[in-house]
Biopython code that builds the backbone (N, CA, C, O; Angstrom):
import numpy as np
from Bio.PDB.StructureBuilder import StructureBuilder

atoms = [
    (1, "MET", "N", (139.001, 119.659, 37.488)),
    (1, "MET", "CA", (140.545, 120.198, 38.066)),
    (1, "MET", "C", (140.944, 119.191, 39.307)),
    (1, "MET", "O", (140.148, 119.120, 40.243)),
    (2, "PRO", "N", (141.817, 118.628, 39.333)),
    (2, "PRO", "CA", (142.845, 118.081, 40.713)),
    (2, "PRO", "C", (143.294, 119.009, 41.437)),
    (2, "PRO", "O", (143.184, 120.189, 41.102)),
    (3, "GLN", "N", (143.992, 118.543, 42.777)),
    (3, "GLN", "CA", (144.212, 119.556, 43.900)),
    (3, "GLN", "C", (145.461, 118.861, 43.488)),
    (3, "GLN", "O", (145.563, 117.675, 43.176)),
    (4, "SER", "N", (146.652, 120.009, 43.541)),
    (4, "SER", "CA", (147.739, 119.899, 43.936)),
    (4, "SER", "C", (148.397, 119.371, 45.311)),
    (4, "SER", "O", (147.905, 119.803, 46.353)),
    (5, "ASP", "N", (149.350, 118.571, 45.378)),
    (5, "ASP", "CA", (149.568, 117.525, 46.481)),
    (5, "ASP", "C", (150.165, 118.580, 47.362)),
    (5, "ASP", "O", (150.061, 118.380, 48.572)),
    (6, "ASP", "N", (150.679, 119.500, 47.025)),
    (6, "ASP", "CA", (150.960, 120.646, 48.122)),
    (6, "ASP", "C", (149.634, 120.438, 49.136)),
    (6, "ASP", "O", (149.679, 120.223, 50.347)),
    (7, "LYS", "N", (148.432, 120.565, 48.279)),
    (7, "LYS", "CA", (147.053, 121.184, 48.996)),
    (7, "LYS", "C", (146.656, 119.860, 49.760)),
    (7, "LYS", "O", (146.286, 119.932, 50.932)),
    (8, "ARG", "N", (146.696, 119.237, 49.418)),
    (8, "ARG", "CA", (145.951, 118.116, 49.636)),
    (8, "ARG", "C", (146.965, 117.455, 51.367)),
    (8, "ARG", "O", (146.504, 116.837, 52.326)),
    (9, "LEU", "N", (148.017, 117.815, 51.177)),
    (9, "LEU", "CA", (149.117, 117.411, 52.432)),
    (9, "LEU", "C", (148.508, 118.460, 53.532)),
    (9, "LEU", "O", (148.429, 118.153, 54.721)),
    (10, "VAL", "N", (148.099, 119.686, 53.037)),
    (10, "VAL", "CA", (148.103, 120.860, 54.325)),
    (10, "VAL", "C", (146.665, 120.152, 54.729)),
    (10, "VAL", "O", (146.482, 120.056, 55.943)),
    (11, "ASP", "N", (145.614, 119.640, 53.863)),
    (11, "ASP", "CA", (144.426, 119.427, 54.365)),
    (11, "ASP", "C", (144.741, 118.517, 55.565)),
    (11, "ASP", "O", (144.380, 118.642, 56.735)),
    (12, "LEU", "N", (145.614, 117.435, 54.904)),
    (12, "LEU", "CA", (145.867, 116.260, 55.583)),
    (12, "LEU", "C", (146.361, 117.179, 56.884)),
    (12, "LEU", "O", (145.504, 117.510, 57.703)),
    (13, "THR", "N", (147.660, 117.565, 57.059)),
    (13, "THR", "CA", (148.452, 118.053, 58.444)),
    (13, "THR", "C", (146.947, 118.695, 59.424)),
    (13, "THR", "O", (146.680, 118.326, 60.568)),
    (14, "ALA", "N", (146.069, 119.795, 58.541)),
    (14, "ALA", "CA", (145.242, 120.642, 59.179)),
    (14, "ALA", "C", (144.074, 119.552, 59.923)),
    (14, "ALA", "O", (143.640, 119.782, 61.052)),
    (15, "ARG", "N", (143.679, 118.434, 59.170)),
    (15, "ARG", "CA", (142.800, 117.156, 59.821)),
    (15, "ARG", "C", (143.295, 116.310, 61.612)),
    (15, "ARG", "O", (142.776, 116.080, 62.704)),
    (16, "ILE", "N", (144.955, 116.075, 60.699)),
    (16, "ILE", "CA", (145.315, 115.798, 61.933)),
    (16, "ILE", "C", (145.727, 116.683, 63.061)),
    (16, "ILE", "O", (146.024, 115.934, 63.991)),
    (17, "GLU", "N", (145.865, 117.788, 63.372)),
    (17, "GLU", "CA", (146.072, 118.654, 64.095)),
    (17, "GLU", "C", (145.066, 118.920, 65.462)),
    (17, "GLU", "O", (145.191, 119.174, 66.660)),
    (18, "GLN", "N", (143.573, 118.594, 64.070)),
    (18, "GLN", "CA", (141.881, 118.852, 64.715)),
    (18, "GLN", "C", (141.421, 117.556, 65.330)),
    (18, "GLN", "O", (140.360, 117.393, 65.933)),
    (19, "ASP", "N", (142.662, 116.354, 65.026)),
    (19, "ASP", "CA", (141.395, 115.385, 65.633)),
    (19, "ASP", "C", (142.122, 115.026, 66.736)),
    (19, "ASP", "O", (141.590, 114.847, 67.831)),
    (20, "ASP", "N", (143.662, 114.867, 66.472)),
    (20, "ASP", "CA", (145.160, 114.713, 67.549)),
    (20, "ASP", "C", (145.877, 115.640, 67.528)),
    (20, "ASP", "O", (146.605, 115.787, 66.546)),
    (21, "PRO", "N", (145.917, 116.683, 68.730)),
    (21, "PRO", "CA", (146.811, 117.970, 68.308)),
    (21, "PRO", "C", (148.424, 117.206, 68.816)),
    (21, "PRO", "O", (149.410, 117.200, 68.078)),
    (22, "ARG", "N", (148.381, 116.420, 70.634)),
    (22, "ARG", "CA", (149.236, 116.134, 70.676)),
    (22, "ARG", "C", (149.913, 115.069, 69.906)),
    (22, "ARG", "O", (151.113, 115.038, 70.179)),
    (23, "PHE", "N", (149.523, 114.124, 68.975)),
    (23, "PHE", "CA", (150.072, 113.437, 67.947)),
    (23, "PHE", "C", (150.472, 114.560, 66.648)),
    (23, "PHE", "O", (151.193, 114.143, 65.742)),
    (24, "ALA", "N", (150.172, 115.405, 66.631)),
    (24, "ALA", "CA", (150.699, 116.225, 65.347)),
    (24, "ALA", "C", (151.513, 117.259, 66.093)),
    (24, "ALA", "O", (152.499, 117.733, 65.528)),
    (25, "ARG", "N", (151.214, 117.616, 67.208)),
    (25, "ARG", "CA", (152.718, 118.215, 67.871)),
    (25, "ARG", "C", (154.217, 117.499, 67.773)),
    (25, "ARG", "O", (155.310, 117.864, 67.339)),
    (26, "SER", "N", (153.658, 116.174, 68.461)),
    (26, "SER", "CA", (155.100, 115.058, 68.152)),
    (26, "SER", "C", (155.456, 114.547, 67.449)),
    (26, "SER", "O", (156.294, 113.671, 67.665)),
    (27, "MET", "N", (154.876, 114.912, 65.900)),
    (27, "MET", "CA", (155.719, 114.432, 64.684)),
    (27, "MET", "C", (156.266, 115.304, 64.289)),
    (27, "MET", "O", (157.111, 114.895, 63.493)),
    (28, "SER", "N", (156.300, 117.067, 64.446)),
    (28, "SER", "CA", (156.612, 117.546, 63.822)),
    (28, "SER", "C", (157.732, 117.960, 64.615)),
    (28, "SER", "O", (158.727, 118.329, 63.990)),
    (29, "SER", "N", (157.775, 117.975, 66.063)),
    (29, "SER", "CA", (159.085, 117.147, 66.556)),
    (29, "SER", "C", (160.035, 116.874, 66.537)),
    (29, "SER", "O", (161.096, 117.313, 66.982)),
    (30, "GLY", "N", (159.586, 115.726, 65.744)),
    (30, "GLY", "CA", (160.526, 114.415, 65.414)),
    (30, "GLY", "C", (160.478, 113.588, 66.470)),
    (30, "GLY", "O", (161.166, 112.568, 66.456)),
    (31, "ARG", "N", (159.960, 113.782, 67.156)),
    (31, "ARG", "CA", (159.164, 112.149, 67.919)),
    (31, "ARG", "C", (158.033, 111.919, 68.042)),
    (31, "ARG", "O", (157.356, 112.497, 68.893)),
    (32, "PRO", "N", (157.613, 111.141, 67.335)),
    (32, "PRO", "CA", (156.114, 111.084, 67.191)),
    (32, "PRO", "C", (155.568, 109.888, 68.489)),
    (32, "PRO", "O", (156.260, 109.216, 69.254)),
    (33, "THR", "N", (154.941, 109.922, 68.429)),
    (33, "THR", "CA", (153.911, 109.248, 70.033)),
    (33, "THR", "C", (152.749, 108.496, 69.109)),
    (33, "THR", "O", (152.555, 108.319, 67.906)),
    (34, "ARG", "N", (152.152, 108.185, 70.241)),
    (34, "ARG", "CA", (151.501, 106.736, 69.371)),
    (34, "ARG", "C", (150.223, 107.865, 69.090)),
    (34, "ARG", "O", (150.179, 109.042, 69.446)),
    (35, "PRO", "N", (149.457, 107.267, 68.511)),
    (35, "PRO", "CA", (148.242, 108.167, 67.812)),
    (35, "PRO", "C", (146.818, 108.153, 68.903)),
    (35, "PRO", "O", (146.375, 107.016, 69.065)),
    (36, "ARG", "N", (146.246, 108.994, 69.472)),
    (36, "ARG", "CA", (145.345, 108.399, 70.111)),
    (36, "ARG", "C", (143.767, 107.074, 70.426)),
    (36, "ARG", "O", (142.981, 106.901, 71.357)),
    (37, "GLU", "N", (144.004, 106.348, 68.910)),
    (37, "GLU", "CA", (143.190, 104.987, 69.206)),
    (37, "GLU", "C", (144.388, 104.037, 69.516)),
    (37, "GLU", "O", (144.172, 102.829, 69.420)),
    (38, "TYR", "N", (145.454, 104.407, 69.827)),
    (38, "TYR", "CA", (146.521, 103.075, 71.272)),
    (38, "TYR", "C", (147.043, 103.785, 71.769)),
    (38, "TYR", "O", (148.217, 103.811, 72.139)),
    (39, "ARG", "N", (146.390, 104.358, 71.843)),
    (39, "ARG", "CA", (146.609, 105.307, 74.229)),
    (39, "ARG", "C", (145.471, 104.244, 74.546)),
    (39, "ARG", "O", (144.372, 104.179, 73.996)),
    (40, "ARG", "N", (145.987, 103.398, 75.582)),
    (40, "ARG", "CA", (145.106, 102.653, 76.280)),
    (40, "ARG", "C", (145.543, 103.046, 77.863)),
    (40, "ARG", "O", (144.691, 102.730, 78.694)),
    (41, "ALA", "N", (146.730, 103.679, 78.376)),
    (41, "ALA", "CA", (146.569, 103.248, 79.807)),
    (41, "ALA", "C", (145.567, 103.489, 80.821)),
    (41, "ALA", "O", (145.595, 103.001, 81.951)),
    (42, "ARG", "N", (144.324, 104.577, 80.182)),
    (42, "ARG", "CA", (143.396, 105.478, 81.004)),
    (42, "ARG", "C", (142.632, 104.142, 80.831)),
    (42, "ARG", "O", (141.785, 103.822, 81.664)),
    (43, "ALA", "N", (142.904, 103.387, 79.808)),
    (43, "ALA", "CA", (141.781, 102.133, 80.049)),
    (43, "ALA", "C", (141.386, 101.070, 80.779)),
    (43, "ALA", "O", (140.381, 100.593, 81.306)),
    (44, "TRP", "N", (143.310, 100.736, 80.514)),
    (44, "TRP", "CA", (143.807, 100.074, 81.917)),
    (44, "TRP", "C", (143.563, 100.159, 83.245)),
    (44, "TRP", "O", (142.984, 99.328, 83.946)),
    (45, "TRP", "N", (144.034, 101.213, 83.566)),
    (45, "TRP", "CA", (143.668, 102.199, 85.059)),
    (45, "TRP", "C", (141.546, 101.743, 85.392)),
    (45, "TRP", "O", (140.898, 101.166, 86.266)),
    (46, "VAL", "N", (141.329, 102.272, 84.409)),
    (46, "VAL", "CA", (139.302, 101.917, 84.790)),
    (46, "VAL", "C", (139.466, 100.670, 84.967)),
    (46, "VAL", "O", (139.365, 100.272, 86.127)),
    (47, "LEU", "N", (139.743, 99.751, 83.968)),
    (47, "LEU", "CA", (139.222, 98.906, 83.914)),
    (47, "LEU", "C", (139.713, 98.027, 85.572)),
    (47, "LEU", "O", (139.063, 97.883, 86.607)),
    (48, "GLY", "N", (141.135, 97.577, 85.194)),
    (48, "GLY", "CA", (141.468, 97.636, 86.601)),
    (48, "GLY", "C", (140.430, 98.246, 88.108)),
    (48, "GLY", "O", (139.926, 97.726, 89.103)),
    (49, "ALA", "N", (140.482, 98.984, 87.787)),
    (49, "ALA", "CA", (139.297, 99.511, 89.527)),
    (49, "ALA", "C", (137.801, 99.214, 89.260)),
    (49, "ALA", "O", (136.879, 99.443, 90.042)),
    (50, "GLY", "N", (137.718, 98.694, 88.084)),
    (50, "GLY", "CA", (136.095, 98.522, 88.327)),
    (50, "GLY", "C", (136.545, 97.017, 88.381)),
    (50, "GLY", "O", (135.457, 96.574, 88.750)),
    (51, "LEU", "N", (137.151, 96.172, 88.310)),
    (51, "LEU", "CA", (137.213, 95.220, 88.361)),
    (51, "LEU", "C", (137.747, 95.065, 90.222)),
    (51, "LEU", "O", (136.957, 94.884, 91.148)),
    (52, "VAL", "N", (138.592, 95.141, 90.293)),
    (52, "VAL", "CA", (138.473, 95.471, 91.839)),
    (52, "VAL", "C", (138.005, 95.722, 93.079)),
    (52, "VAL", "O", (138.298, 95.356, 94.217)),
    (53, "LEU", "N", (136.862, 96.743, 92.370)),
    (53, "LEU", "CA", (135.578, 97.088, 93.142)),
    (53, "LEU", "C", (134.763, 96.195, 93.034)),
    (53, "LEU", "O", (134.211, 95.690, 94.012)),
    (54, "LEU", "N", (134.494, 95.761, 91.530)),
    (54, "LEU", "CA", (133.604, 94.504, 92.013)),
    (54, "LEU", "C", (133.715, 93.242, 92.345)),
    (54, "LEU", "O", (132.815, 92.422, 92.525)),
    (55, "THR", "N", (136.079, 92.976, 92.499)),
    (55, "THR", "CA", (135.789, 91.869, 93.638)),
    (55, "THR", "C", (136.308, 91.858, 94.818)),
    (55, "THR", "O", (136.877, 90.924, 95.383)),
    (56, "THR", "N", (136.030, 93.309, 95.327)),
    (56, "THR", "CA", (135.662, 93.602, 96.451)),
    (56, "THR", "C", (133.953, 93.493, 96.881)),
    (56, "THR", "O", (133.428, 93.043, 97.899)),
    (57, "GLY", "N", (133.554, 93.901, 96.057)),
    (57, "GLY", "CA", (131.617, 93.748, 96.426)),
    (57, "GLY", "C", (131.665, 92.228, 96.164)),
    (57, "GLY", "O", (130.718, 91.737, 96.778)),
    (58, "LEU", "N", (132.192, 91.506, 95.673)),
    (58, "LEU", "CA", (131.586, 89.889, 96.243)),
    (58, "LEU", "C", (132.269, 89.473, 97.354)),
    (58, "LEU", "O", (131.740, 88.621, 98.068)),
    (59, "ILE", "N", (133.593, 90.016, 97.699)),
    (59, "ILE", "CA", (134.011, 89.205, 98.806)),
    (59, "ILE", "C", (133.525, 89.639, 100.364)),
    (59, "ILE", "O", (133.667, 89.011, 101.413)),
    (60, "VAL", "N", (132.742, 91.275, 100.054)),
    (60, "VAL", "CA", (132.625, 91.861, 101.049)),
    (60, "VAL", "C", (130.543, 92.241, 100.812)),
    (60, "VAL", "O", (130.138, 93.397, 100.933)),
    (61, "PRO", "N", (129.660, 91.189, 100.523)),
    (61, "PRO", "CA", (128.091, 91.250, 100.048)),
    (61, "PRO", "C", (127.946, 92.950, 100.735)),
    (61, "PRO", "O", (127.739, 93.517, 101.808)),
    (62, "ASP", "N", (128.202, 93.237, 99.352)),
    (62, "ASP", "CA", (127.141, 95.160, 99.314)),
    (62, "ASP", "C", (127.111, 95.532, 97.648)),
    (62, "ASP", "O", (128.078, 95.857, 96.959)),
    (63, "GLY", "N", (126.209, 95.436, 97.379)),
    (63, "GLY", "CA", (125.397, 95.530, 96.004)),
    (63, "GLY", "C", (125.721, 97.307, 96.028)),
    (63, "GLY", "O", (124.832, 98.103, 95.728)),
    (64, "LEU", "N", (126.440, 97.536, 96.235)),
    (64, "LEU", "CA", (126.759, 99.137, 95.603)),
    (64, "LEU", "C", (127.889, 98.815, 95.487)),
    (64, "LEU", "O", (127.958, 98.989, 94.270)),
    (65, "LEU", "N", (128.810, 98.497, 95.747)),
    (65, "LEU", "CA", (130.029, 98.444, 95.613)),
    (65, "LEU", "C", (130.101, 97.412, 93.808)),
    (65, "LEU", "O", (130.572, 97.888, 92.775)),
    (66, "ILE", "N", (129.761, 96.618, 93.887)),
    (66, "ILE", "CA", (129.491, 95.147, 93.196)),
    (66, "ILE", "C", (128.987, 96.556, 91.794)),
    (66, "ILE", "O", (129.876, 97.243, 91.290)),
    (67, "ALA", "N", (128.011, 96.672, 91.530)),
    (67, "ALA", "CA", (127.060, 97.917, 90.624)),
    (67, "ALA", "C", (128.164, 98.986, 90.142)),
    (67, "ALA", "O", (128.152, 99.229, 88.935)),
    (68, "THR", "N", (129.177, 99.697, 90.982)),
    (68, "THR", "CA", (130.500, 100.538, 90.963)),
    (68, "THR", "C", (131.160, 99.700, 89.995)),
    (68, "THR", "O", (131.601, 99.939, 88.871)),
    (69, "GLY", "N", (131.129, 98.875, 90.557)),
    (69, "GLY", "CA", (132.697, 97.449, 90.000)),
    (69, "GLY", "C", (132.278, 97.323, 88.080)),
    (69, "GLY", "O", (133.007, 97.384, 87.090)),
    (70, "LEU", "N", (130.815, 97.133, 88.237)),
    (70, "LEU", "CA", (130.486, 96.779, 86.737)),
    (70, "LEU", "C", (130.588, 97.670, 86.211)),
    (70, "LEU", "O", (131.358, 97.769, 85.256)),
    (71, "VAL", "N", (129.692, 98.844, 86.732)),
    (71, "VAL", "CA", (129.860, 99.933, 85.606)),
    (71, "VAL", "C", (131.359, 100.542, 85.143)),
    (71, "VAL", "O", (131.732, 100.586, 83.971)),
    (72, "LEU", "N", (132.083, 100.969, 86.214)),
    (72, "LEU", "CA", (133.392, 101.097, 85.474)),
    (72, "LEU", "C", (134.166, 100.043, 85.189)),
    (72, "LEU", "O", (135.327, 100.451, 85.155)),
    (73, "SER", "N", (134.096, 98.455, 84.881)),
    (73, "SER", "CA", (134.495, 97.588, 84.155)),
    (73, "SER", "C", (133.497, 97.649, 83.133)),
    (73, "SER", "O", (133.485, 96.777, 82.264)),
    (74, "GLY", "N", (132.761, 98.462, 83.133)),
    (74, "GLY", "CA", (132.027, 98.795, 81.623)),
    (74, "GLY", "C", (132.692, 99.504, 80.614)),
    (74, "GLY", "O", (133.016, 99.205, 79.464)),
    (75, "ILE", "N", (132.870, 100.881, 81.551)),
    (75, "ILE", "CA", (133.450, 102.242, 80.850)),
    (75, "ILE", "C", (135.071, 101.388, 80.704)),
    (75, "ILE", "O", (135.711, 101.505, 79.659)),
    (76, "GLY", "N", (135.505, 100.702, 81.660)),
    (76, "GLY", "CA", (136.975, 100.919, 80.868)),
    (76, "GLY", "C", (137.301, 100.107, 79.497)),
    (76, "GLY", "O", (138.138, 100.468, 78.670)),
    (77, "VAL", "N", (136.211, 98.551, 79.374)),
    (77, "VAL", "CA", (136.277, 98.043, 78.261)),
    (77, "VAL", "C", (135.865, 99.091, 77.486)),
    (77, "VAL", "O", (136.524, 99.171, 76.449)),
    (78, "GLN", "N", (135.078, 99.865, 77.600)),
    (78, "GLN", "CA", (134.270, 100.482, 75.922)),
    (78, "GLN", "C", (135.573, 101.495, 75.649)),
    (78, "GLN", "O", (135.711, 102.003, 74.536)),
    (79, "LEU", "N", (136.676, 101.801, 76.907)),
    (79, "LEU", "CA", (137.843, 103.155, 76.449)),
    (79, "LEU", "C", (138.582, 102.153, 75.569)),
    (79, "LEU", "O", (139.542, 102.726, 75.055)),
    (80, "PHE", "N", (138.500, 100.830, 75.187)),
    (80, "PHE", "CA", (139.129, 99.973, 74.147)),
    (80, "PHE", "C", (139.500, 100.603, 72.781)),
    (80, "PHE", "O", (140.516, 100.886, 72.146)),
    (81, "ASP", "N", (137.750, 100.697, 72.618)),
    (81, "ASP", "CA", (137.622, 100.866, 71.527)),
    (81, "ASP", "C", (138.327, 101.909, 70.735)),
    (81, "ASP", "O", (138.123, 103.119, 70.838)),
    (82, "PRO", "N", (139.615, 101.037, 69.518)),
    (82, "PRO", "CA", (139.330, 102.613, 68.916)),
    (82, "PRO", "C", (139.050, 103.378, 67.991)),
    (82, "PRO", "O", (139.804, 104.210, 67.486)),
    (83, "TYR", "N", (137.485, 103.052, 67.588)),
    (83, "TYR", "CA", (137.154, 104.175, 66.690)),
    (83, "TYR", "C", (136.084, 104.512, 67.495)),
    (83, "TYR", "O", (135.290, 103.573, 67.450)),
    (84, "PRO", "N", (135.680, 105.386, 68.202)),
    (84, "PRO", "CA", (134.559, 105.431, 69.080)),
    (84, "PRO", "C", (133.864, 106.511, 67.777)),
    (84, "PRO", "O", (134.312, 107.156, 66.828)),
    (85, "PRO", "N", (132.306, 106.202, 68.499)),
    (85, "PRO", "CA", (130.869, 106.617, 67.171)),
    (85, "PRO", "C", (131.512, 108.232, 67.695)),
    (85, "PRO", "O", (131.857, 108.689, 68.785)),
    (86, "GLN", "N", (131.441, 108.875, 66.025)),
    (86, "GLN", "CA", (131.726, 110.323, 65.886)),
    (86, "GLN", "C", (130.446, 111.035, 65.820)),
    (86, "GLN", "O", (129.556, 110.702, 65.038)),
    (87, "GLY", "N", (130.349, 112.049, 66.671)),
    (87, "GLY", "CA", (129.488, 113.093, 66.657)),
    (87, "GLY", "C", (127.859, 112.454, 67.096)),
    (87, "GLY", "O", (127.561, 111.375, 67.608)),
    (88, "GLY", "N", (127.073, 113.503, 66.698)),
    (88, "GLY", "CA", (126.122, 113.636, 67.406)),
    (88, "GLY", "C", (125.408, 112.332, 66.349)),
    (88, "GLY", "O", (125.875, 111.394, 65.704)),
    (89, "GLY", "N", (123.579, 113.074, 66.687)),
    (89, "GLY", "CA", (122.688, 112.550, 65.404)),
    (89, "GLY", "C", (122.995, 112.622, 64.114)),
    (89, "GLY", "O", (123.896, 113.010, 63.370)),
    (90, "PRO", "N", (121.476, 111.894, 64.089)),
    (90, "PRO", "CA", (120.911, 112.485, 62.562)),
    (90, "PRO", "C", (121.236, 113.851, 61.811)),
    (90, "PRO", "O", (121.907, 114.176, 60.832)),
    (91, "GLU", "N", (120.544, 114.402, 62.620)),
    (91, "GLU", "CA", (121.394, 115.898, 62.424)),
    (91, "GLU", "C", (122.763, 116.460, 61.784)),
    (91, "GLU", "O", (122.961, 117.224, 60.840)),
    (92, "ARG", "N", (123.658, 115.762, 62.692)),
    (92, "ARG", "CA", (124.966, 115.913, 62.424)),
    (92, "ARG", "C", (125.892, 115.541, 61.373)),
    (92, "ARG", "O", (126.749, 116.188, 60.770)),
    (93, "GLN", "N", (125.423, 114.082, 61.292)),
    (93, "GLN", "CA", (125.714, 113.259, 60.271)),
    (93, "GLN", "C", (125.295, 113.646, 59.046)),
    (93, "GLN", "O", (125.819, 113.066, 58.095)),
    (94, "SER", "N", (124.013, 114.961, 58.691)),
    (94, "SER", "CA", (123.867, 114.774, 57.090)),
    (94, "SER", "C", (124.726, 116.402, 56.968)),
    (94, "SER", "O", (125.048, 116.815, 55.854)),
    (95, "ALA", "N", (124.986, 117.102, 58.052)),
    (95, "ALA", "CA", (125.899, 118.311, 57.438)),
    (95, "ALA", "C", (127.314, 118.106, 57.449)),
    (95, "ALA", "O", (127.998, 118.994, 57.959)),
    (96, "ARG", "N", (128.019, 116.826, 56.852)),
    (96, "ARG", "CA", (128.948, 116.593, 56.926)),
    (96, "ARG", "C", (129.605, 116.083, 55.543)),
    (96, "ARG", "O", (130.790, 115.753, 55.507)),
]
sb = StructureBuilder()
sb.init_structure("model")
sb.init_model(0)
sb.init_chain("A")
sb.init_seg("    ")
for serial, (resi, resn, name, xyz) in enumerate(atoms, 1):
    if name == "N":
        sb.init_residue(resn, " ", resi, " ")
    sb.init_atom(name, np.array(xyz, "f"), 0.0, 1.0, " ", f" {name:<3s}", serial, name[0])
structure = sb.get_structure()
């Protein structure tokens, strides 16, 4: 027996509300924001800070600054991924 369209819309609304509450609230108010996958300001800030620390560590030969810059740059690049891996290990995957 197929689901009614209303039931599908209610399920979709609940899923969006759970996944990205800020986006769901903005849609209901009539002023939509970008979905979480396309908000990149934090990624740019982390990447910029990492590159500044890396450059500073190369100019002033300091291994700790270089390592910190590399780690922050890696984190910043990882934040650009629009679809991060979901959940935990194999036990979480089988529960879905």
